[in-house]
N, C-alpha and C positions, 0 to 999 in steps of 0.2 A: 496653296490651293489644294482643296480636297476633291477626291473622286471616289465614287462608289462603283465597284464592279459586281455585277449580278452573276454569281457563279454557283448557284445552288440547284440548278435544274438537273434532271436526269438524262437529258440528251437522248431520248428514246429513238429518235429517227436515225441516230448513228449506231444503234445497237447492232451486233453484240459488243462492240468495242467499249461503249460507254457503260456497260455493266461492271467493268473493272477499272476504267479510267474516266475521271470526270472530263466532260467535253472541253473545258478550258485548257486541259493538259494534252489534248490531242496534238501530235506534232505537225508543225509546218516547217519543212526543212529540218534544221537541227535544233529547233526550239519549239516550245508549246505555243499554241495560238495566243494564249493570254500574255506570254512574254513579249510578243510583238506589240500588243497594245500598251503594255506597261512602259516599254521603251519610247513609244510615241507620246504617251502622257508626260513622261519625264521631260522630253524635248519641248513640250508645250507649256511647261511651268508648273505642272502638278508635282507636289512634294509629299503628299500624304494620300494613301489609298486604303480604303476599307473594302475587304473582300467579303461579300455576303454569301456564305457557304451553307450547304446542306448535304446533298448527295455526295458521298465520298470526300467530304470536306477535309478530312484528316490528311488526305494525299496532297491537297492544295497547300495546306499549312506546312507540310513537310518539305515541299518543293520550294515555295516562295519565301518561307521563314519570315524574317522581319523586313525584307525588302532592301536591306543595305547593299546587296550586290548590284542593285539597279539605281542606287542613289535615292531610294524612296523609303518612307516609313510605312510599312504595311501592317495593318491590324485586321482582326477577323470578327465578323458578326455572324453568330450561328443561328440558323433557321431550324428549329426543332421539328417543324412540320411545314409542308408546302404553303407558301403565302402569296404565290403568284409573282408577277413581275414588279409590281410597285409595293406590295405589302412589306417586303423586307426593310424598306426605308424607315418604317415606323419603329424598328428595333434599334436604330442607330442614334446614339446621343452625340451632341456637339455639332450638328449640321446647322450652324448659326450664321453661315455666310453662303453666297452662291456656290453651288457644287455641281460637278459633272457626274453623270451616271452613264455607264456603258454596259452592254452585254459582254460577257466573258468569252464569247465565241465569234466575234466579228473581225473580219479582215478588211481593212480599208486604207486608203491614202488620204482620208479627210484630214485637213489641216486643223487640228484641235484648237490651236491658239487662235486662229481666225474665227472658228466656230464660237469659242467662248467670248471673243471680242464682239462678235455680232450680237450675242445674247445681251451683253451689257449695254450695247447701243440701242437695242430694241425696246428696252424698258418693260419687256414681258415678264410674267411670272415663270414661264417655262418656254423653252425653245427645243424643237424637235429637228434633228438632222434628217433630211429627206433625200431619197434617190428616185429618179424617174424610172418607172417600169411600164413596158408595153405588153399588153395581153392580147394575143391573137385568138379570135374566135373562128374556128375553121368550119363554120356553118352559116347558113342564111339566118339572120336575126329579124324576126317579125315584130313590129311595134304595134301595140293595141292601145285604144283609148278606154275610158271607163265603161263604154257600151260594148266592148269586145269587138269593135270594128277595127279593121286593119287600117292604119294611118301611115305606115311606112314599111319598107323592106330593105335591109342592108346586107349585102353579100360579104361574108367573111370580114367583119369589121375589126379594126384595131382600136383598143381603148388605152388611154394613157392615165396612169395613176402616180401620185407621189407617195412612195412607201416609206414608212419609218425605218431608219437604219438601226434602231436600238441604241441611239446615242442622244443624250438629253442634257440640257442645262436647266437647273432649277433654282429659284429663290427659296430661302428657308420657309416662307409661309406656305409653300406647297404642302408641307408636312401636316398641316392642320386638316387637310382634306383626305388624309389616308388613315383609315381606322386601324387601331392597334390590334395585333393578334389575329387579324382576319385575312382571308384570301382576297387579294385585290390586285387587279391588273392595270397596266398603263392606259389602255383605251377608256376604261371606266374613270380613271383619274382625270384624263383630259376632258372628258364630257362633263365631269363634275366641276372642273375649273371654268369651263365655258358657261355652264348653267349659273355659276356664281358671279359671272360678269368679269372674270379675270382675262387678261390678254395672254394668248398663247401664240408664239411665233414659229414659223417654219423656215428652216435654212436649207435652201436647195443646193445640192451637191451633184456635180456632173461627172465626178471622177470615179475611181475604182471603189466598189463596195460589194462584198459578198457575205451573205448569211450562210453559215456553215452547217445548217441543220440537216441537209440531205447528203447521202454518200457521194452523189455525182458532183455536188457543189464543193464538198470537201476535197475531192480528188482534183478538181479544177483549181482550187485555191492553192494546193500544194505545188502544182505545176506553175501557177502564176508567181508564187513567192520565189521559187527557184530562179525564174526568169527575170524578175524585177525586184530582187532582194534589196538593192540599194535604195530604190524608190520608197519601199515600205519603211525601211529603217533610217532613212535620211543620212546615209553614209555612202562614200564612193564605192563602186563595185569591187575595187581592189582590196577593200577593208572587210575582213570577216569578223563578225561579232558572235 
C-alpha cells in the first residue's frame, strides 16, 4: 500500500521556526509531527511512502532517509517550484493502485485502516476525511432576500461545517484531472471531479484531529500528545517509542 505525504510547504503561519525547520519536522514530544503519522500509516498497512518535498526538503531527507527505521520504504519527489496541494501528485510515477494522501503536519487519531476500507467499499474515485467544526458568530446575523428586504434575524448563530482533515484516498484515474507542472489545489481538484460526474465520498470522523498551522494549535497539540501518547501511537502508556 502506497501513501504520499505532502511535505513541501513553507509553513509560514509557524514562522519564525519554519524558516529553518520544515513544518513536518516540528517536534511533538520527542519526535517530529511527521514521524507520528508514519508510525500510524505503518500500523494501517502502508509499506511505501513518497514524501513530496520542496522547502528545506534536504532536512527531511536527512532525517527520514530510506524509512527502514520505521519498517517503511521512503522515497522522495522534489517540487522545484510551488505546485499547491494537489499539483505535486502529477510528478509522482507509479501511482497505479489506490493510494493514500496526507498532509505532513496533521495530528489525529483517525483509524487509517478503517478509512481506507471505507474508501474501497464506497466505490468512489476519491474519499475525503472530514471533521465537524462549529463556527460561532458573536453578532446578530440579518438575512435578506433579493429585494434587500429583511426576512430573518438570528442572534449569535452557530454554523456547523464538515472540514477537510487533509487526508484522502484516491483511485489512480484521479491523476488525469491534475495538470502537470502547474499550481493546483485540492478544492479545485474535487470540483473538477464533480463536474466530470465522478463520485467523491466523505468520511465523517468524530475523534481527535488538529491542523498544526497556527502557533496556538501547535502548542495545544504538543500538550495533547504528551497526555495521550499511547492513543496516538497505538501502544500502551508504559511503552516509550
